C-alpha positions in Angstrom: -38.6 -103.0 27.6 -37.4 -99.5 26.4 -38.3 -98.4 22.6 -34.9 -98.3 20.6 -34.4 -94.5 19.5 -31.7 -93.9 16.7 -28.7 -92.7 17.2 -27.8 -95.6 19.5 -24.4 -95.8 21.3 -22.2 -98.2 23.1 -18.5 -98.9 24.1 -16.2 -100.8 25.8 -15.6 -101.4 29.9 -12.5 -98.9 29.9 -14.0 -96.1 27.8 -11.5 -95.8 25.0 -13.9 -97.1 22.3 -17.1 -95.2 21.7 -19.7 -95.7 18.5 -22.9 -95.1 17.4 -25.4 -96.4 15.3 -27.7 -93.9 12.9 -30.3 -96.8 11.8 -32.3 -99.1 13.9 -31.1 -103.1 13.9 -31.9 -105.1 10.8 -32.2 -108.0 13.4 -31.5 -109.1 16.6 -30.0 -112.3 17.9 -28.0 -115.0 19.9 -25.3 -117.0 17.6 -24.2 -120.3 19.2 -21.5 -120.8 17.1 -17.8 -122.2 18.6 -16.3 -118.8 17.7 -18.6 -116.9 19.6 -18.4 -119.0 22.6 -14.8 -118.6 23.1 -14.6 -114.8 22.0 -17.4 -114.3 24.7 -16.4 -116.5 27.3 -20.2 -117.8 27.9 -22.5 -120.6 25.3 -23.1 -117.8 22.7 -23.1 -114.1 21.9 -25.8 -111.6 21.3 -26.0 -108.8 18.7 -27.7 -106.4 17.1 -27.3 -106.4 13.4 -27.1 -102.9 11.6 -26.2 -101.8 7.9 -22.3 -101.2 7.6 -22.9 -97.4 6.6 -24.9 -96.8 10.2 -21.9 -97.8 12.2 -19.8 -94.8 13.4 -16.7 -95.2 15.3 -16.6 -92.0 17.7 -13.7 -92.8 19.6 -10.4 -94.9 19.5 -9.7 -97.5 16.8 -10.8 -101.1 17.4 -7.8 -104.2 17.2 -9.4 -106.9 15.0 -9.2 -111.1 14.8 -10.3 -112.8 11.8 -11.4 -116.4 12.0 -12.5 -118.5 8.8 -16.3 -118.4 8.2 -18.3 -121.1 6.5 -19.8 -118.7 4.4 -16.8 -117.4 2.8 -14.0 -115.5 3.6 -13.4 -114.2 7.6 -15.5 -112.9 10.1 -13.0 -110.0 12.0 -14.2 -109.5 15.4 -13.6 -106.0 16.5 -12.6 -105.7 20.2 -10.9 -102.8 22.0 -6.9 -102.9 22.8 -6.6 -101.6 25.8 -9.2 -103.8 27.7 -10.7 -106.5 25.6 -14.2 -105.6 25.0 -15.9 -107.3 22.4 -17.6 -104.5 20.4 -18.3 -105.7 16.8 -18.3 -108.5 14.2 -17.8 -108.0 10.4 -18.4 -111.1 7.9 -16.5 -110.8 4.5 -19.3 -112.5 3.1 -21.8 -110.2 4.1 -20.5 -107.0 4.3 -23.4 -104.7 4.5 -24.0 -105.6 7.6 -21.7 -105.1 11.3 -22.9 -107.2 14.2 -22.5 -105.5 17.1 -22.4 -107.0 20.6 -25.0 -106.1 23.0 -22.8 -106.0 26.1 -21.2 -103.1 24.5 -24.7 -100.9 24.1 -25.1 -98.1 26.4 -28.6 -99.2 27.1 -29.4 -102.8 25.9 -32.8 -102.7 27.6 -34.3 -102.8 24.3 -32.7 -105.6 22.7 -35.3 -108.6 21.8 -33.7 -111.5 20.2 -35.5 -112.6 17.3 -33.6 -115.8 16.3 -30.8 -118.3 18.0 -28.2 -119.3 15.2 -25.4 -121.9 15.3 -27.2 -124.0 17.6 -25.3 -127.3 16.3 -22.6 -126.0 18.3 -24.6 -125.0 21.1 -24.2 -126.6 24.5 -26.4 -129.2 25.7 -26.6 -127.1 28.9 -27.2 -123.9 27.0 -31.2 -123.5 27.7 -32.3 -121.6 24.7 -35.7 -119.9 24.5 -38.3 -122.4 22.9 -40.2 -119.2 21.2 -37.3 -118.2 19.0 -36.9 -119.6 15.7 -33.7 -121.8 15.8 -31.1 -122.4 12.7 -28.3 -125.2 12.9 -26.1 -122.7 11.3 -27.6 -119.7 9.0 -30.8 -118.7 8.4 -31.5 -119.7 4.7 -30.3 -117.0 3.3 -27.3 -116.9 5.0 -28.0 -113.4 5.7 -29.3 -112.9 9.2 -30.5 -109.2 8.3 -32.6 -110.8 5.4 -36.2 -109.6 5.5 -37.2 -113.0 4.7 -35.3 -114.6 7.9 -38.1 -114.9 10.6 
């Protein structure tokens, strides 16, 4: 596994979007909620959570789709308007974080998930890593970046 070096960067499949994060991840996770399933086309989405102020769009503009969040407000998913690559998620209820889609990272070799969230929506055929802590919905604090979460 490669070590995380900051800043780290990423972008979309067509190259129209480029971003960087100047902070190390607060948390790394898999989300199995239905919204993440539909937006990823797979059984879950993998995220690197960083402080909002550390995320910087270097090139292009994201298009956003909002969906209701059980924690209140909306979760806005940002994607490339040209190729549709999912890039980030930003929940209204925890505005101090950005959830970066790991598939958009230039180098994802250092990604190491720490928890599984929204396992209540997971498919029965989704073979989750039994070593990771599981939460039926959100971690107890509701904030996946909370240091009190496992």
